[in-house]
C-alpha positions in Angstrom: 39.2 122.2 -44.5 36.5 119.6 -44.2 33.5 120.0 -46.6 30.4 121.4 -44.8 27.7 118.8 -45.1 24.3 119.9 -46.4 20.7 118.7 -46.2 21.0 117.2 -49.7 24.1 115.2 -48.7 22.2 113.7 -45.8 19.1 113.0 -48.0 21.2 111.0 -50.5 22.9 109.0 -47.8 19.6 108.2 -46.1 17.9 106.6 -49.1 19.3 103.1 -48.7 18.2 103.1 -45.1 14.7 104.2 -46.1 14.2 101.1 -48.4 15.4 98.7 -45.7 13.1 100.4 -43.1 10.1 100.0 -45.3 10.6 96.2 -45.4 11.0 95.9 -41.6 8.2 98.3 -40.7 5.9 96.5 -43.1 6.2 93.4 -40.9 5.5 95.5 -37.8 2.3 96.8 -39.5 1.3 93.3 -40.2 1.9 92.0 -36.7 0.3 95.0 -35.0 -2.9 95.0 -37.0 -3.2 91.2 -36.9 -3.4 91.4 -33.1 -6.1 94.0 -33.1 -4.2 97.3 -33.1 -5.8 99.8 -35.5 -3.8 100.8 -38.6 -3.7 104.5 -37.5 -2.4 103.6 -34.1 0.3 101.3 -35.4 1.4 104.0 -37.8 1.4 106.6 -34.9 3.6 104.2 -32.9 6.1 104.1 -35.7 6.0 107.8 -36.3 6.8 108.6 -32.6 9.1 105.7 -31.7 11.3 104.8 -34.7 12.7 101.6 -33.1 11.7 98.2 -34.3 12.9 96.0 -31.4 11.3 98.4 -28.8 8.1 98.6 -30.9 7.8 94.9 -31.4 8.4 94.2 -27.7 6.0 96.9 -26.7 3.2 95.6 -28.9 3.7 92.1 -27.7 3.4 93.3 -24.1 0.3 95.4 -25.0 -1.3 92.3 -26.5 -0.4 90.3 -23.4 -2.2 92.9 -21.3 1.0 93.9 -19.4 1.1 96.8 -17.0 2.3 100.3 -17.9 5.3 100.1 -15.7 6.3 96.7 -17.2 6.0 98.0 -20.7 7.9 101.2 -20.0 10.7 99.3 -18.3 11.1 96.7 -21.0 11.2 99.3 -23.8 13.7 101.4 -21.7 16.1 98.5 -21.3 15.8 97.6 -25.0 16.4 101.2 -26.2 19.0 102.4 -23.6 21.7 101.9 -26.2 20.5 105.1 -27.9 21.8 107.1 -25.0 25.3 105.9 -25.7 24.9 106.6 -29.4 23.7 110.2 -28.5 26.7 110.8 -26.3 29.0 109.6 -29.0 27.4 111.8 -31.7 27.4 114.8 -29.4 31.2 114.9 -29.6 31.0 115.3 -33.4 28.5 118.1 -33.5 29.4 121.6 -34.8 29.3 124.5 -32.3 26.1 126.0 -33.7 23.9 123.0 -32.7 22.1 124.1 -29.6 20.1 122.2 -27.1 16.7 122.5 -28.9 18.2 121.2 -32.1 19.9 118.3 -30.2 16.5 117.4 -28.7 15.0 117.2 -32.2 18.0 115.1 -33.5 17.6 112.7 -30.6 14.3 111.4 -31.9 15.9 110.2 -35.2 18.9 108.3 -33.8 18.8 104.7 -34.9 21.5 102.1 -35.4 21.8 102.8 -39.1 21.6 106.6 -38.9 24.2 106.5 -36.1 26.5 104.3 -38.2 26.4 106.7 -41.1 26.6 109.9 -39.1 29.5 108.6 -36.9 31.6 107.8 -40.0 31.5 111.3 -41.5 34.8 113.1 -41.8 33.2 116.5 -41.3 31.6 118.0 -38.2 27.9 117.1 -38.0 25.5 119.9 -38.5 21.7 120.1 -38.0 20.7 120.3 -41.8 22.8 117.3 -42.7 21.4 115.2 -39.9 17.8 116.1 -40.7 18.5 115.2 -44.3 20.0 111.9 -43.2 16.9 111.1 -41.1 14.1 112.4 -43.4 13.7 109.4 -45.8 14.3 106.7 -43.1 11.7 108.3 -40.9 9.0 108.5 -43.5 10.0 105.1 -44.9 9.5 103.6 -41.4 6.1 105.2 -41.0 5.0 104.4 -44.6 6.0 100.7 -44.3 4.0 100.4 -41.1 0.9 101.9 -42.8 1.4 99.8 -45.9 1.7 96.6 -43.8 -1.4 97.5 -41.8 -3.5 98.2 -44.8 -2.5 95.1 -46.7 -3.1 92.9 -43.7 -6.7 93.9 -43.6 -7.3 92.4 -47.1 -5.2 89.2 -46.6 -6.9 85.9 -46.0 -6.9 84.8 -42.3 -4.5 81.9 -42.9 -2.0 84.1 -44.6 -2.3 86.6 -41.8 -1.4 83.9 -39.3 1.5 82.8 -41.5 2.9 86.3 -41.7 3.4 86.3 -37.9 6.5 84.2 -38.3 8.2 87.1 -40.0 8.8 88.7 -36.6 10.9 85.8 -35.5 12.7 85.7 -38.8 13.6 89.3 -38.4 15.1 88.8 -35.0 17.1 85.8 -36.3 18.4 87.9 -39.2 19.5 90.6 -36.7 21.4 88.4 -34.3 23.0 85.8 -36.5 25.4 88.0 -38.6 27.1 89.7 -35.6 27.1 86.4 -33.6 29.2 84.8 -36.4 31.8 87.5 -36.2 32.0 88.1 -32.4 32.4 85.6 -29.6 31.1 88.1 -26.9 27.9 88.7 -28.9 27.4 84.9 -29.4 27.9 84.3 -25.7 25.5 87.1 -24.8 22.8 85.7 -27.1 23.3 82.2 -25.8 23.2 83.3 -22.1 20.1 85.3 -22.8 18.3 82.3 -24.2 19.5 80.1 -21.3 18.4 82.6 -18.7 15.1 83.0 -20.4 14.4 79.3 -20.3 15.5 79.0 -16.7 13.3 81.9 -15.7 10.3 80.5 -17.6 10.6 77.1 -15.9 11.8 78.4 -12.5 9.3 81.3 -12.2 6.4 80.3 -14.4 4.1 83.1 -13.0 6.5 85.9 -13.9 5.3 88.0 -16.8 7.0 87.9 -20.2 8.2 91.5 -19.9 10.0 91.1 -16.7 11.4 87.8 -17.9 13.0 89.5 -20.9 14.4 92.4 -18.7 16.0 90.0 -16.2 17.4 87.7 -18.8 18.8 90.6 -20.9 20.4 92.3 -17.9 22.0 89.1 -16.6 23.3 88.1 -20.0 24.7 91.5 -20.7 26.3 91.9 -17.3 28.0 88.5 -17.4 29.3 89.1 -20.9 30.7 92.5 -19.9 32.5 90.8 -17.0 34.0 88.0 -19.1 34.8 90.2 -22.2 35.6 93.8 -21.0 36.4 96.3 -23.7 39.7 97.9 -22.8 40.0 101.5 -24.0 42.1 104.5 -23.1 42.6 108.1 -24.4 45.4 107.1 -26.8 43.7 104.0 -28.1 42.4 104.4 -31.7 41.1 100.9 -31.9 37.9 100.6 -33.9 35.2 99.0 -31.6 32.5 99.1 -34.2 32.3 95.3 -34.1 30.4 95.7 -30.9 27.8 97.9 -32.6 24.5 96.4 -33.9 24.5 95.5 -37.5 23.0 97.8 -40.1 20.0 96.7 -42.1 17.2 97.3 -39.7 16.3 99.4 -36.7 17.1 97.7 -33.4 
């Protein structure tokens, strides 16, 4: 019989994720406060969203004075993968995890937490998942707070220089999987090409909608060219198509 996972088991497995999240959310705190967002608001965003790519995109759109619908749609497209992760984890949950508990768990699903939870050999239960999410959650919020507070005491030139950390983070996210997977490399390349074409072809289109259109076109074309063939008897591991661990996407 499989060992029943406990809250303490999850807490131990979540610690490495916590330390990585502090580093990434520290950058988010710097970027947000550097662009006029109060420290408390940046921390609140991290405490209620827990998604770096969506948060960075949302903050950039807020700074660019984008509309509510545009911001909501852009963040929805970026974060839609969490729906697929939720569906996958729901097949591993123990029978005593009801709807209310599932709703609570859904807030804490990230790429790294999903990767750890999906590889457990035992059935997932509510205490274990909460333990797994506890330290990453507080690490993400604390890193944002720390970045925001430190940014207020940094010299202006250093604040400006720290802005490049955002682009470095995105490069660090996309390069490792692109080196291992041709479909991912193609998708990234197509996204960049479509973004440039849209920027030059439709210069008046806002950044948010440009990102949405380019992302959807690149993902759709890649899916057509490189379909993932699966069937009920296929035990092939498709984790190569999952985002890399090391930072919330």
